Residue, then its C-alpha position, 0 to 999 in steps of 0.5 A: m203833498q199838500r198839507i191839510k190843517p187838521r181840525t174838528l168841526s164846530g159842535f163836535m167833541e174830541l177828548l184826549p185819552d185821560k178825559q176820554a177815560q173820565m167820559d167812559a167812567v161817566l157812561g159806565v156809571l149810567r149803564q150800571t144804574y140803568e141795569l140796576y133798575g132792570f133796563t136792558g141795553i139795545d142799539t139802533p143805526a145812526i142812519e135811518s130812512a128820513e121817512v121813518l125819522l120824520a114820521k112825527g116831524g115838523g117844528e124844530t125837528e125838521k129844522q135840526i135834522y141832518r138829511f142827505t141822499k145816497g143814490d135813490s135813498d133819502l136818509a137822515l142821521r138820528f136826532d134822538l134815540t126815542v123815534p128809533l126806539a118807536k120804530y124798533v118796538a113796532m118792528n119787533a113787538g112780537q118778540l118783546a116782553f112788555p112792558f119793554r124796558r130798554y136803555q140806549i147810550a149812543k150819539v145823536y146829531r142835530g144841526e143847530r148852532a153850536q154854542r157853550g154847552r150845546f153840541r151838534e154830535f153828542y151822547q144821549a143816555d136814554i131809558d124808556v118803558i114801552g107798554d102794550g096797549t096801556l102803560d101805568i102812570a107808575s112808570d112816569a114816577e119811576m123815571p125821576a127815581v132812576i135819573c136821581d139815582a144816576l146823577r147822585r152816583l156820578g157825585l152830583e147833588r145840586f140838581c132839580i127835576r122839574i115836572n109838568n104835564r102837556k095835558v095841563l098845558n093843552g087844557l089851559f090853552a083851551l080855557l084861554d081860547v088859544t087857536d094855535p096850541v103847538a106854536v104857543m107850546g113852543a113859545v112857552d118852552k122858550l120862557e127860561k131862555i128869553g123871559p116872560e115879556k118876550v114870550a108875551g110878545i110872541l103870544t100876542d103875535l100868535g093871536m092871543t090878547a095881551d090880557k090872556a097872554h099875561e094871564l097864561l104866564d101868571i098861571l104858569s109862574a104861580s108859586d103854588p102850581m098844584g094849588t093854582l091848578e086845583d082852582l081851575a079843576g072842573k073847567n076843562p077835561a084835558l086840564d083835569a086829566g093832566l092834574a090827575e096824572l101830576k098828582a099820581v106821579t108826585a104822590l109816588l115819588p117819595g116811595f121811589g126814593v126821590p128826595d123832596d129837594k130833588w124835584r118840583v112841579d113847574l108849569t113852564i116846562a113844555r118840551g119842544l119836541d112834538y111827540y110828548t102827550g103827558t108827563v114831561y121832565e127837565t133837569q137843571l144843575l142848580d149851580y149852572p142854570e145858564v146851560g139849560s136842561v141836562c136831562s129831559g123827556g116825557r110820556y108819548d102815547d102815539l109815537a109808534g102809531y106811525y109804524t103800526d096799528r098796535k098801541l105802544p105808549g111809552v115814557g122815557l128820560s134822556i141825559g145829555v151826557t156830552r153837555l153834562f160832561y162839558i159842564l163838569q170839565e169846564q167847572g173843574l168838577l171832574n175827579d182827578a182821583l178817578p183812574t184814567a191810566p190805560c192799565d194798572a201795571l207797566v211791565i218794564p224789561l231791563g236788558e234782554e229779558l223781554d221773553y220773561a216780561v211778556r210771560c209776567a204780563a200774561a200772568l198778571r192779566n190772567a189774575g185780572v190786572r190790566t197790564q202793558v209791556y214796554t217793548e221799546k228799546k229805551k233807557a230806564k228813565a224814559k220807560f218810567a217817564y212814559a208810565d208817569k205821563l200816563r199815570i200808570p200806578y204800578a211798574a213791574v221791573v224785570g231784569e236778569d235776577e228777577a227772571a232767574n228767581g221768578t219774581v218782579g220788582l214791583k214799584d208803586l209809582r204814586t208813593g215810590e214804595q217798592s219790593t221784590v215779590s212773586v208775580d202772583r203776590a204782585a197781582e194781589i198787591i195791585q188789586e188790593s190797592l186799586h179796588t176803592p171805587v171813585t165817583p167821576v165827580k169830586e166829592k164836596 
């Protein structure tokens, strides 16, 4: 038989069990935070009709999508969770209560070049609010509050949510006689990656004069963005509408509990995806700006229009969980105190006491203790080495005496402390020592 070298494709992440446990803890914190704000979880297929996914296509979306045929079907892997959500809401609008508040944590796929912190398959953790006909601007202000809370619950404090509005950009483009606003928006979105001079070159290639290109970049990089926009008020309706929305969103942030040092208005934020129409967001870890945004999103008023005549505006934010986890792991920020063991107690039978060991394990599980029985016929040293390698905190040793007396020899493998107790008391001791919550990220 020919041997095939096992390998994982570039841009795809696989984790060993202890790291997977840490990833699951991150996902659990996000899920709990989203539910705390009244979002309900849904799931959608990883594969959709290409026609559905590309209804609002073009731009980077067309370049990045994984597309294939199966028989006569033209299929594609989802590249985000927002377009499938629009389809989902359009299909089920008659059965949903609006505003519809959903979260989804799932993998998405993008065929872009794999690089540090960027993956082709990755988890996104999304929240969205969908309105029926209209959606109040307060929902735009709530998005940063949820994400701020989620990141802080993970143990992160050094981050900034940057906020802009696409209407502001459209208004500026109109004032400066931009003939291809979509292309200019894409160029602006590259400012942080390639710098203002290269962006200015792209803008002139797109037909802007050098003076107007630099005027646009000067406005976008102004130290007082709101003051700069106020100076332009009354010159363009789209800019005025965007400014009004920015004012409304930023005015509500303190009430939603978002600290002033966790957000700022940044006129350079454009977002590359084509469907955003109003507020847009990007979130940076301040100590790792080189990896780009770990959380982004915005307002989309017309996305569901490709599937229904019913107007279903929405706003949402998405955490790139795989990228975030990669950063935390690479920088040694994951909390080693976070429990990663597959169970809380390993029942170790000595001699021929397997039947009693199995019954003890069942009793511990009934009491809420995650429990495994070591059934392999090996020496005691190997059994304890197994528990140590998996970082299992407790061993419940059962031999002839324990079986006769209805007890277990409970050993705390972290401290070496041991005692002979009833199974019920063992469950109490284990639960009392493991109830302290630990954040996935180290405390500073």
